[in-house]
C-alpha positions in Angstrom: -3.7 -12.7 6.7 -3.8 -14.9 3.6 -4.4 -18.6 4.1 -3.0 -21.1 1.6 -5.7 -23.0 -0.3 -5.8 -26.6 -1.6 -3.9 -25.6 -4.7 -1.0 -24.0 -2.6 -0.9 -27.1 -0.4 -0.9 -29.6 -3.3 1.9 -27.6 -5.0 4.1 -27.6 -1.8 3.5 -31.4 -1.2 4.5 -32.2 -4.8 7.6 -30.0 -4.5 8.7 -31.7 -1.3 8.3 -35.1 -2.8 10.3 -34.1 -5.8 13.1 -32.7 -3.7 13.2 -35.7 -1.4 13.9 -37.9 -4.5 16.6 -35.4 -5.6 18.3 -35.4 -2.1 18.1 -39.2 -2.0 19.9 -39.5 -5.3 22.6 -37.0 -4.2 23.2 -38.9 -1.0 23.4 -42.1 -2.8 26.1 -40.7 -5.1 23.9 -40.8 -8.2 24.3 -37.1 -8.7 27.4 -34.9 -8.5 27.4 -31.7 -6.5 27.4 -29.7 -9.8 24.3 -31.6 -10.9 22.6 -31.2 -7.6 23.5 -27.5 -7.0 20.7 -26.0 -9.3 18.1 -28.4 -7.8 18.9 -27.5 -4.2 19.1 -23.8 -4.9 15.6 -24.0 -6.4 14.6 -25.1 -2.9 16.5 -22.5 -1.0 19.3 -24.8 0.1 22.8 -23.2 0.0 26.2 -24.8 0.8 28.1 -22.3 3.0 31.4 -22.3 4.9 30.4 -24.9 7.6 27.2 -26.5 6.6 24.1 -26.2 4.4 22.0 -23.1 4.9 18.3 -23.2 4.4 16.5 -19.9 3.4 12.9 -20.0 4.3 10.5 -17.6 2.6 8.3 -15.4 4.7 6.1 -13.6 2.1 5.8 -9.9 2.8 7.0 -10.7 6.3 3.7 -12.0 7.7 3.6 -15.0 10.0 0.8 -16.5 12.2 1.5 -18.1 15.6 1.5 -21.7 14.1 4.0 -20.8 11.5 6.3 -19.0 14.0 6.1 -22.0 16.4 7.0 -24.3 13.5 10.1 -22.2 12.7 11.0 -22.5 16.4 10.5 -26.3 16.3 12.5 -26.7 13.1 15.4 -24.6 14.4 15.4 -26.6 17.7 15.1 -30.0 16.0 17.3 -29.7 12.9 19.6 -26.7 13.6 21.3 -25.2 16.7 18.2 -23.7 18.3 18.1 -20.4 16.6 17.5 -18.7 13.2 18.6 -15.6 11.5 16.1 -13.1 10.1 17.3 -11.3 7.0 16.8 -8.0 5.2 14.6 -9.9 2.8 12.3 -10.9 5.6 13.4 -14.6 5.2 14.6 -16.8 8.0 17.9 -18.6 7.5 19.0 -21.7 9.3 22.8 -22.1 9.0 23.5 -25.6 10.3 21.3 -27.9 8.2 22.2 -31.5 7.3 21.3 -32.5 3.7 19.6 -35.7 4.9 17.2 -33.6 7.0 16.3 -31.0 4.3 13.3 -32.8 2.8 11.8 -33.5 6.3 12.2 -29.8 7.1 10.5 -28.7 4.0 7.7 -31.3 4.6 7.2 -29.8 8.2 7.2 -26.3 6.9 4.6 -27.1 4.1 2.2 -28.3 6.9 1.9 -24.7 8.0 2.1 -23.0 4.6 5.8 -22.2 4.6 8.5 -23.2 2.1 11.8 -22.2 0.7 10.8 -22.0 -3.0 12.3 -19.2 -5.0 14.5 -17.9 -2.2 17.5 -18.6 -4.5 18.1 -18.8 -8.2 17.6 -16.4 -11.1 13.8 -16.1 -10.6 11.4 -13.7 -8.8 12.4 -14.0 -5.2 10.3 -13.7 -2.0 7.9 -10.6 -2.1 8.4 -7.9 0.5 6.1 -5.2 1.7 5.7 -2.4 4.3 5.8 -4.2 7.7 3.1 -1.8 8.9 0.7 -2.9 6.2 -2.9 -3.0 7.4 -2.1 -1.1 10.6 -0.9 2.3 9.6 -3.1 5.3 9.0 -1.1 6.7 6.1 -1.6 3.8 3.7 -4.1 4.0 0.8 -4.5 0.2 0.6 -3.1 -2.9 2.1 0.1 -3.6 0.0 0.1 -7.3 1.1 -2.9 -7.9 -1.1 -0.9 -6.9 -4.2 2.3 -8.7 -3.0 0.2 -11.9 -2.6 -1.2 -11.4 -6.1 2.3 -11.1 -7.4 3.4 -14.2 -5.4 0.8 -16.4 -6.9 1.4 -15.1 -10.4 5.2 -15.4 -10.2 5.6 -18.8 -8.4 6.9 -21.3 -11.0 6.2 -18.9 -13.7 7.7 -20.7 -16.7 8.8 -17.6 -18.6 10.5 -16.1 -15.6 12.1 -19.0 -13.9 15.5 -18.5 -15.6 16.0 -14.8 -15.7 19.5 -13.3 -16.4 19.8 -12.8 -12.6 17.9 -12.9 -9.3 14.9 -10.6 -9.2 13.4 -8.8 -6.2 10.1 -6.8 -5.9 8.8 -4.6 -3.0 5.5 -3.1 -2.5 4.3 -0.2 -0.3 1.2 1.9 -0.1 2.3 4.9 2.1 4.1 8.1 1.3 6.6 7.1 3.9 8.8 4.3 2.5 9.2 1.5 5.1 10.0 -1.1 2.4 13.2 0.3 0.8 11.5 0.2 -2.6 14.2 2.3 -4.4 16.8 -0.4 -3.9 14.7 -3.2 -5.5 14.7 -4.4 -9.1 11.0 -3.3 -9.1 9.6 -1.0 -6.4 5.8 -0.4 -6.4 4.1 2.4 -4.4 0.4 2.5 -4.3 -1.2 6.0 -4.4 -4.6 7.6 -5.4 -4.9 10.1 -8.2 -6.9 13.2 -8.2 -10.1 11.3 -8.9 -9.4 8.8 -6.0 -8.5 5.9 -8.3 -5.7 3.5 -7.1 -2.5 3.5 -9.1 1.0 2.3 -8.8 4.1 4.4 -9.1 6.6 2.0 -10.8 10.3 2.2 -10.1 12.7 -0.2 -11.9 16.4 -0.7 -11.7 17.3 -0.3 -8.1 19.8 -2.5 -6.3 22.9 -2.6 -4.2 25.9 -4.8 -4.6 29.0 -4.1 -6.7 27.3 -1.3 -8.7 24.6 0.3 -6.5 21.7 2.1 -8.1 18.5 3.8 -6.9 15.6 2.8 -9.0 14.1 5.5 -11.2 10.4 6.0 -11.8 9.4 4.6 -15.2 5.7 5.2 -14.8 4.0 7.5 -12.4 0.4 6.2 -12.6 -0.3 2.6 -13.5 -4.0 1.6 -12.9 -3.9 -1.3 -10.4 -5.9 -3.5 -12.6 -3.0 -3.7 -15.0 -0.3 -4.6 -12.5 0.5 -8.1 -13.7 0.6 -7.3 -17.4 2.9 -4.4 -16.8 5.2 -6.5 -14.6 5.2 -9.1 -17.5 6.2 -6.3 -19.9 9.1 -5.2 -17.6 10.4 -8.8 -17.2 10.1 -9.5 -20.9 12.3 -6.5 -21.7 14.7 -7.6 -19.1 14.7 -11.2 -20.3 15.3 -10.1 -23.8 18.2 -7.7 -23.2 19.7 -8.6 -19.8 23.3 -9.7 -19.8 23.8 -13.4 -19.5 27.5 -13.4 -20.3 28.7 -11.5 -17.2 27.2 -12.2 -13.7 28.3 -8.8 -12.5 26.4 -7.0 -15.2 23.3 -9.2 -15.3 20.9 -7.4 -12.9 18.2 -5.2 -14.3 19.8 -2.1 -12.8 22.6 -2.4 -15.3 20.2 -2.7 -18.2 18.2 0.4 -17.0 21.4 2.3 -16.4 22.8 1.5 -19.8 19.6 2.2 -21.8 18.6 5.1 -19.6 15.3 5.2 -17.7 13.5 6.9 -20.5 14.5 4.4 -23.2 13.8 1.5 -20.9 10.4 2.8 -20.1 9.7 3.3 -23.8 10.5 -0.3 -24.5 8.4 -1.5 -21.6 5.4 0.6 -22.9 5.9 -0.8 -26.4 6.0 -4.4 -25.1 2.9 -3.7 -22.9 1.0 -2.3 -25.8 1.3 -5.7 -27.5 0.2 -7.6 -24.5 -3.2 -9.3 -24.2 -3.9 -7.6 -20.9 -7.2 -9.4 -20.2 -5.3 -12.7 -20.5 -2.7 -11.7 -18.0 -4.2 -9.2 -15.5 -5.9 -10.4 -12.3 -9.6 -11.0 -12.7 -11.7 -8.8 -10.3 -13.1 -12.0 -8.7 -9.6 -13.3 -8.0 -8.5 -10.0 -6.5 -11.6 -10.0 -4.3 -10.8 -13.5 -3.1 -7.2 -12.5 -2.2 -8.4 -9.2 -0.6 -10.8 -11.2 1.6 -7.8 -12.9 3.2 -6.6 -9.6 4.5 -9.9 -8.1 5.6 -9.6 -6.5 9.0 -11.5 -8.4 11.7 -11.9 -8.2 15.4 -10.9 -4.6 16.1 -12.9 -3.2 19.1 -14.1 0.3 19.5 -11.6 1.7 22.1 -10.7 5.1 23.4 -7.5 6.6 21.8 -5.9 6.7 25.2 -5.4 3.9 27.7 -5.4 4.7 31.3 -3.8 1.3 32.0 -1.0 2.0 29.6 -0.4 5.6 30.7 -0.2 4.7 34.4 2.1 1.7 33.8 4.6 3.7 31.8 4.5 6.6 34.2 5.5 4.1 37.0 8.1 2.2 35.0 11.0 4.0 33.3 11.9 0.9 31.3 8.4 0.6 29.9 8.4 4.4 29.2 11.6 4.1 27.2 10.2 1.0 25.4 7.1 3.0 24.5 9.2 5.9 23.1 11.3 3.7 20.9 9.4 0.6 20.0 5.6 1.4 20.2 3.9 3.3 17.3 0.4 4.5 16.6 -2.1 2.3 14.9 -4.8 3.3 12.5 -7.4 2.0 14.9 -7.8 4.0 18.1 -6.7 2.1 21.2 -4.2 -0.1 19.4 -0.5 0.1 18.7 2.2 -1.5 16.7 4.9 -3.0 18.9 8.4 -3.4 17.5 10.5 -6.3 18.9 14.2 -5.6 18.5 16.4 -8.5 17.6 19.4 -6.3 18.5 20.1 -6.9 22.2 23.4 -5.5 23.1 26.2 -7.9 22.4 24.0 -10.3 20.4 24.0 -11.1 16.6 21.7 -8.7 14.8 18.7 -10.6 13.4 19.2 -13.8 15.4 16.3 -15.2 17.3 16.3 -18.3 19.5 13.7 -21.0 19.3 12.5 -20.1 22.8 12.2 -16.5 21.7 10.2 -17.4 18.6 7.8 -19.4 20.8 7.4 -16.4 23.1 6.6 -14.1 20.1 4.2 -16.7 18.7 2.4 -16.8 22.1 2.2 -13.0 22.2 1.0 -12.8 18.6 -1.8 -15.3 19.3 -2.9 -13.7 22.6 -2.4 -10.0 21.9 -1.9 -9.3 18.2 -4.7 -11.1 16.3 -2.5 -14.1 15.7 0.0 -12.2 13.6 3.6 -11.2 13.8 5.7 -9.5 11.1 9.4 -9.6 10.1 10.9 -6.2 9.0 13.6 -5.6 6.5 15.6 -4.1 9.3 15.9 -7.6 10.9 13.4 -7.1 13.7 10.0 -8.5 14.5 6.7 -6.6 14.9 3.3 -7.2 16.6 1.0 -5.2 14.4 -2.3 -5.2 16.4 -1.8 -4.8 20.1 -4.3 -3.0 22.3 -2.7 -0.2 24.3 -4.2 -1.8 27.4 -2.0 -4.9 26.7 1.3 -3.2 26.0 2.5 -3.5 29.6 1.9 -7.2 29.6 3.6 -7.6 26.3 6.5 -5.6 27.4 6.9 -7.8 30.6 6.9 -11.0 28.6 9.5 -9.5 26.2 11.7 -8.5 29.2 11.6 -12.1 30.5 12.6 -13.4 27.0 15.4 -10.9 26.5 13.6 -9.2 23.7 12.7 -5.8 25.3 15.7 -3.8 24.0 14.3 -0.3 23.4 16.5 0.7 20.5 14.4 0.8 17.3 16.2 3.2 14.8 18.9 4.0 17.4 22.6 3.4 16.9 22.6 -0.2 18.3 19.7 -1.2 16.0 22.3 -2.4 13.4 21.6 -4.2 10.2 24.3 -6.8 9.6 24.7 -9.8 7.3 26.1 -13.1 8.6 29.5 -12.2 7.1 32.5 -14.4 7.2 31.3 -16.2 10.2 29.0 -18.2 7.9 29.1 -17.0 4.3 31.4 -18.3 1.7 31.2 -15.2 -0.3 32.2 -12.8 2.5 35.5 -11.0 2.8 35.2 -10.0 6.4 33.1 -10.6 9.5 30.2 -8.4 10.1 28.8 -9.8 13.4 31.7 -8.8 15.7 31.8 -5.3 14.3 28.1 -4.9 15.0 28.5 -6.2 18.5 31.5 -4.0 19.3 29.6 -0.8 18.2 26.5 -1.8 20.1 28.5 -2.3 23.3 29.9 1.2 23.0 26.4 2.6 23.0 24.8 0.2 25.4 23.8 3.1 27.7 20.1 3.8 26.8 20.4 7.4 27.8 23.4 7.9 25.5 21.7 6.1 22.6 18.6 8.3 22.9 20.8 11.4 23.1 22.4 10.4 19.8 18.9 9.7 18.4 18.1 8.1 15.0 21.3 6.7 13.4 21.1 3.7 11.1 24.2 1.7 10.8 24.3 -1.1 8.2 27.1 -3.6 7.8 28.0 -5.9 4.9 30.7 -8.5 4.9 31.3 -8.2 1.2 30.4 -6.2 -1.9 27.2 -8.1 -2.4 25.7 -5.8 0.2 23.3 -8.1 2.0 23.6 -5.7 5.0 22.5 -2.7 2.9 25.7 -0.7 3.7 25.2 1.6 0.8 22.0 3.0 2.3 23.1 3.3 5.9 23.5 6.7 7.6 26.8 5.0 8.4 27.6 2.1 6.1 30.4 -0.4 6.8 31.7 -2.6 4.1 34.1 -5.5 4.9 37.0 -5.8 2.4 40.0 -8.2 2.1 43.5 -6.7 2.1 46.1 -9.4 1.5 44.2 -11.8 3.8 43.4 -9.3 6.5 39.9 -7.9 7.3 39.5 -4.2 6.7 36.4 -2.0 6.7 35.3 0.9 4.4 33.0 3.4 5.9 30.5 5.5 4.0 28.1 8.2 5.3 24.8 9.7 4.2 22.9 6.8 2.8 19.2 6.2 3.2 16.7 3.6 2.1 13.6 5.7 3.0 11.7 8.4 1.2 14.9 10.5 1.0 16.8 7.6 -0.5 20.5 8.1 -1.2 23.7 6.2 -1.6 26.4 6.9 0.9 29.6 8.6 0.2 32.9 6.8 1.0 34.6 8.4 4.0 38.2 7.5 3.2 40.6 4.5 3.2 39.5 1.3 4.8 40.1 0.8 8.5 41.4 -2.2 10.4 38.8 -4.1 12.5 40.1 -2.6 15.8 39.6 0.9 14.4 36.0 0.6 13.3 34.2 1.1 16.6 36.4 4.0 17.7 35.7 5.6 14.4 32.0 5.4 15.0 32.7 7.1 18.3 34.5 9.9 16.5 31.7 10.3 13.9 29.1 10.5 16.7 31.2 13.2 18.5 31.3 15.3 15.4 27.6 14.9 15.0 26.8 15.9 18.6 29.1 18.9 18.3 27.8 20.1 14.9 24.1 19.3 15.0 21.4 21.9 15.1 18.2 21.5 17.1 16.0 18.7 15.7 18.6 17.3 13.3 19.3 13.6 12.9 22.7 12.4 12.1 21.9 12.2 8.4 20.6 15.8 8.5 23.8 17.1 10.0 25.9 15.2 7.5 23.9 16.6 4.6 24.3 20.1 5.9 27.9 20.0 7.0 29.3 17.6 4.4 31.9 14.9 4.6 34.9 17.1 5.6 34.4 17.4 9.4 33.6 13.7 9.8 36.6 12.7 7.7 39.0 14.9 9.6 37.9 13.4 12.9 38.5 9.8 11.8 41.7 10.3 9.8 43.5 13.2 11.4 45.5 11.1 13.8 46.7 8.9 11.0 48.6 11.8 9.3 
């Protein structure tokens, strides 16, 4: 993985010193909160319901053991001993004291972590396929390109005050594991008929108040022109994006209002005027970045492991874990091991300091010193020998991290909701916990199969409810918490926005409604169908009838 160089380290040190001075002036009363707010947001510090929240960037979701241990130590020392991993592969600490913020950033900088551009109207933390560098279906390592964009976009003077926040995701596989169609810019690497690398460029995706799936504006962009083309997109957005209405300021609104064809025409026109050589990444710099992601240390191993096969044959829990959480690696004899942060009854995405330390130890010992954060609020060890999977599983069991539910009904995405967030209308965490408890039986969960539930506490959609197989949106009705259900969403290759099921339900009716939806699915499904497949074939009607029939 990429290592920060002297320029990165000097930049972070300067930024921490600057913010330390700003915090000191705020604490001394020399600045008002209104004056301080834009400064703290530039450093990822939010003021939420109960305390300050610090959002720490984890570029393209990659962490080494030292970084993960530092996150554990910071959460133990300055917070309440845990952190919350988000759908943007960031880590949020929800109980920060302002006086401690500069010290935290100083400690993070020591291991190449920061909170820069995790807030504000700028290019936010870059995300990528969590299987990058480990999956056989990719044409290149997307983290290389995400890192190039990170370096180009950090403190970019032209794009530091965009009309609204801006998010970019990169993948290099036909299978979309990065939700690129719901990003402001989604980039998919592919090879053309001559074998040359190109980007498929999607622009104008996003969820929130007015959800959109990003359309393709260019099918083949030679990779050498990535940065100049991104500049052209952002310049068109900067020129025409709404600054008079926060609800209409995202690039998705501009693309929708102009139409994808006209937006693409304007980008091409802007790009034609660009001095590409002055903007695009020199081959020498690309080679330097690529070297940071060069695969190293893989052994020549047989594709099957007798140790692993005999262990899972003897241990039903390991066998279930292998079915749900262990995936093939592009190198024979290795596996990707998913670590669910969705233990039954716990808060989705939360991880204690002790658990972070355990994962750091496992990454260092068994996964080439690397762990990943996924946009589905889980962790991943990307390079584990099959021989070592039983030992990794045993350590995860001891740490309470061996829940075998990846992509099952209890693997729920949920934002912090009204328990923490000042923007939320309703709680998301208790709803997720109630649903998970109903499907705590592993055999039942496996019978139901792949079913992705996503919950947001407000229309800002941090829980991606629009693209859940079942989406749940918290709404406020005269001071009471209600929940609107939608069905049929997806953030993957078959991306779709969910259809609203019907009137919002009270909190106590949500989990029973999920029961009813699952009953319809199990009754109606054909062999091999997932929940979303059955919904697409059968339509909304039978599901709606099951949930609302008793109300009439």
